[in-house]
C-alpha positions, 0 to 999 in steps of 0.5 A: 499499501503506498501511501496515495492509496489509504483514504484519509478520512476525517474524522469529525467533532465537536468544536469549543463555541458547540460544546460552551453553549450546550454546556451553557444550556445544560447549566441553566437546564439545571438551574431551571430544574434546581428551583422548581425542586427547591419550591416543590419542597418549600412548598412540602414543608409549608402543607406539613406545618400547616398540617401539624398545626391544624392536628395540633388545634384539633386535637387540643380542642376534640379534648377542650370540648369532650369535658367542656360537655361533661362540665356546668355553664355556671362552674366555668370561667375563661380568660378575659385578658390575656386568653391564655385559660380555663377552668372548669368543674368536673364531676370526674374523679381523679380516677375517671368516675362519675361517682352519685349520691345516695338521692341520686343528685351528680356529686362534683369531686375537681376542678379541671384547668387547662392553660397555654405556658412557653416552654422554650420557644413554643407554646404548649396547652396544658391539664391539670386537676385540682380535686375538692377537698370533698365531693360537692352537690352541685358544681364548684365556684371557680377562683378568681385566681386559677388562672395559667400561672396559677395551674402552672405553679399548682403541685401536681402533674401537668399533662400536655394536651397540644403543642404550638398553642399560643390562645385558648379562649372561652366564653360561657353564657347561654353556649360555650364558645370555645376558640384556641388558636395554634402558630408556629415557632415563626409565627407565619403560620396561624390556625385558629378553630372556633367552636360553640356549645352547650355543657349537659350538667 
């Protein structure tokens, strides 16, 4: 074979300009995808937080309303100033039982307090129960000092009802209005629930 008989094939390649243009297009595509991913992640986080706040609000409201239904309208006291507590009489004793006297009348055993306290950076709703000295035939009158400070300092086990609750307003008239609010740590998301009920006892 002679050199003149060898076919020369030209190797086709990419020019530097073509490579730079393709890298720029890929970069734009990656930036667009990263912004889309960031937006989706942010939306997911906001949705998750809102759902958690709604669940916390529903749990707190349902627990409080369940107990308020068993109380008496004259034995319910809310916070008119700061909306941080609710105190009410209950006919349930420490074991959670309802008792009656010899005449078949309902006996009132304790006063329950739901109160909002800031623990660290976050508010939470707690519950405590203070037993009366002896069962009473009538719903107990709630002393004016049974507020969130009293309940927080009262000895006894406090039970966490729901976290992130910052607002609790209970207004008792012919019906009982319960307004409960929860919010995120940064105060960016707030969920409020309002319900009406009529105490049965």
